C-alpha positions, 0 to 999 in steps of 0.5 A: 500500500502506498503512503498516500493511500495509507494516509487517506484510509487512516484519515477517513477512519479518524474523520468517521471517529471524530464525527461519531464523538459528536452524537455520543457527547450529545447522547451522554449528556442527557442520558448517562451518568452517575446522577442526572440533574432534573432539566440539566445534564447527567454528571460523572465524577472526573476527580474526587468530589468534582462532577462534570456533564458526561459529554466531556469525555467525548468532547476531549476525544473529539479535539484529539481526533480532529488533530489526527484528521488534519495530520492525515488529510490536511488543514483544509480537511480539518477545517471541513471536519469542523464545519460538518461537526458543527452542523452535526452538533446543531442537528443532534443536540437537544433543543435546549442546548443546540446553540450552546453545543454548536457554538462551543463545538465551532469555537473550541475546534477552531481554537484547537486548529489555531494552536495545533497547526503552527506547532504540529510539524515541529512538535507533534505531541506538544501540538496535540497537548496544547491545542487540546487544552486550549480547545477544551477550555474554550469549549467548557466556558462557551458551552456552560455559559450558553447552555446553563448560564453558569460556570458551576461545572467548569472545573469538572468540564476542564478536568474531564476533557483533559483526561481524554487528551492525556490518555491520548498522548501516549497513543499519539506518541506511538502514532508519531513513532510509527509514522517515522518508522514507515516514512509516513509524513503528515499531510 
């Protein structure tokens, strides 16, 4: 298999997984958690004594998956994924949080893109970590403020999403090492 074909196949897989994180996050927030607040989100523990809406886990993963889409398919595909992801988010979110979900998704993914893009060629792991942190902070603030008019769950949101970014870092290290071994350059 050629490097271009391998990069394309892996990019399409990452794009599909990225797209699946959006409905998963929207479903989780309304349906799964250790406790569900009436007329509010379902919550999961992300740290001792700190709860967060359950969708945080998928949002953290989405930020990393978009980085992989860009690494495999290029910056234009990364921006296209953000646009399509924003539409999916708006379409699938419960009516009460549609604006919050779509706006937070769009702004956080654009923030992730803005940090990841200049760093990724020189320092891939730093780019994934830094862009993920910036994206998850933006997502948390925008979503909580628009959806609930409160930043009460900010710490939990940030911690929950950061867990997914941190869990992904060793996998991104292995991906980069594999790319180097195969001579597979970023798109």
